[in-house]
C-alpha positions as CSV (number, residue, x, y, z in Angstrom):
1,M,-9.4,13.0,8.4
2,K,-6.4,13.3,5.7
3,I,-5.4,10.3,4.1
4,V,-2.0,10.1,5.8
5,T,-3.5,10.8,8.9
6,L,-5.7,7.4,8.8
7,L,-2.9,5.4,6.6
8,A,-0.5,6.3,9.9
9,V,-3.2,5.5,12.6
10,T,-4.5,1.9,10.5
11,C,-0.8,1.2,10.2
12,V,0.1,2.2,14.1
13,S,-2.7,-0.3,15.0
14,L,-2.0,-2.8,12.8
15,W,2.0,-3.0,14.4
16,A,0.3,-3.1,18.0
17,T,0.3,-6.6,18.1
18,P,4.0,-8.3,17.4
19,G,4.8,-10.0,14.5
20,R,2.4,-7.9,12.2
21,A,5.3,-6.2,10.5
22,D,9.2,-6.1,10.0
23,D,11.2,-3.6,10.7
24,G,11.8,-2.8,7.0
25,A,8.0,-2.3,6.5
26,E,8.3,1.3,8.3
27,N,10.9,2.4,5.9
28,A,9.5,1.7,2.9
29,L,5.8,2.1,3.8
30,R,7.3,6.2,5.3
31,A,8.0,6.6,1.6
32,L,5.2,4.8,-0.3
33,F,3.1,7.4,2.2
34,T,4.6,10.5,0.6
35,I,3.4,9.7,-3.0
36,V,-0.8,8.7,-1.3
37,N,-2.3,11.5,-2.8
38,E,-1.2,11.2,-6.4
39,R,-3.7,9.2,-8.6
40,I,-3.8,6.1,-10.2
41,G,-5.5,5.6,-13.8
42,P,-6.9,2.4,-14.4
43,E,-5.0,3.0,-17.3
44,G,-2.0,5.1,-15.8
45,Q,0.7,3.3,-13.2
46,H,1.1,-0.7,-13.8
47,C,-1.3,-1.4,-10.9
48,N,-3.7,-4.5,-12.0
49,F,-6.2,-2.9,-9.4
50,G,-8.7,-2.1,-12.3
51,A,-11.2,0.8,-12.6
52,V,-13.8,-1.3,-10.5
53,Y,-11.3,-2.1,-7.9
54,L,-10.2,1.3,-7.4
55,Q,-14.0,3.2,-8.4
56,S,-15.6,1.1,-4.6
57,H,-12.5,2.4,-2.7
58,H,-13.5,6.0,-3.5
59,N,-16.3,8.3,-3.4
60,D,-16.4,10.3,-6.7
61,S,-15.7,9.0,-9.9
62,K,-12.4,10.6,-10.5
63,D,-9.2,7.9,-10.2
64,A,-8.1,6.7,-6.9
65,T,-5.0,7.6,-5.4
66,V,-2.6,5.6,-3.6
67,G,-2.9,6.6,-0.4
68,E,-7.0,4.9,-0.6
69,A,-6.0,2.0,-2.5
70,L,-3.6,1.6,0.4
71,L,-5.8,1.8,3.0
72,G,-8.4,-0.8,0.7
73,E,-5.8,-3.2,1.8
74,L,-5.3,-2.6,5.2
75,A,-9.2,-2.2,5.3
76,E,-9.3,-6.0,4.3
77,M,-6.6,-6.9,7.4
78,A,-9.2,-5.6,9.7
79,D,-11.8,-8.6,9.6
80,G,-9.3,-11.0,11.6
81,G,-7.0,-14.2,10.2
82,H,-3.2,-13.5,10.3
83,N,-1.7,-10.2,8.2
84,A,1.0,-9.2,7.8
85,I,3.6,-6.2,6.3
86,S,6.4,-6.6,5.0
87,G,9.1,-4.5,2.6
88,A,12.1,-2.9,2.3
89,C,13.9,-0.5,0.4
90,H,17.5,-0.5,-1.4
91,G,20.2,0.9,-3.0
92,R,20.5,4.1,-2.4
93,N,19.0,7.1,-5.6
94,P,17.4,5.7,-6.5
95,K,16.5,3.5,-3.8
96,R,14.4,0.5,-5.0
97,C,11.1,-0.2,-2.0
98,S,8.8,-2.8,-1.8
99,V,6.0,-3.3,0.7
100,H,3.8,-6.6,1.2
101,L,0.7,-6.0,2.6
102,Y,-0.5,-10.5,3.6
103,H,-4.3,-11.2,5.1
104,E,-5.1,-14.3,5.1
105,C,-8.7,-15.8,7.0
106,G,-9.9,-19.3,6.9
107,E,-9.0,-20.6,3.3
108,A,-9.0,-17.3,1.8
109,A,-5.8,-15.9,1.1
110,S,-4.8,-12.6,-0.5
111,S,-1.3,-10.3,-0.8
112,T,-0.3,-7.0,-2.3
113,Q,2.7,-5.8,-3.1
114,F,3.6,-2.0,-4.7
115,D,6.7,-1.8,-5.8
116,F,8.5,1.5,-6.7
117,E,11.5,3.5,-6.3
118,V,12.6,6.6,-4.1
119,V,14.9,9.3,-5.2
120,G,15.3,12.6,-2.8
121,G,13.5,11.2,0.0
122,K,10.3,11.0,-2.0
123,A,8.7,8.0,-3.6
124,Q,8.2,8.4,-7.5
125,I,4.7,8.1,-8.6
126,A,5.8,6.7,-12.6
127,T,7.5,4.1,-11.6
128,L,4.9,2.5,-8.8
129,V,3.4,-1.0,-9.9
130,C,1.2,-2.8,-7.9
131,L,0.2,-6.5,-7.6
132,S,-3.1,-7.8,-6.1
133,T,-3.8,-11.7,-6.1
134,P,-7.6,-12.4,-4.7
């Protein structure tokens, strides 16, 4: 199964329960999906996932893709608890978009945010900034 299809199915299953995602998140996620096959190197884009995290979320020794990182974060949300997906895009060309994933289970909480610009309908990998908190 292609990663885009898997991400779409995962997001739809999260949205099946009311309150899991807001309306702005759909547009921002669609924009992020345009770069799911782009690689995030440990030294590359400004993403603080780190090499160990990225290597644990894919099967080979190459750098993880944006989709693999996103899928890994969505998988963390599968164990129940309180989950939220929010996002928004502002501006015209370029648009500035943000996708925020929040997961809380018991006393443990984590969040990941993907910030990026969209030009001509496609997210720009060079502008991707990822922030993940435990």
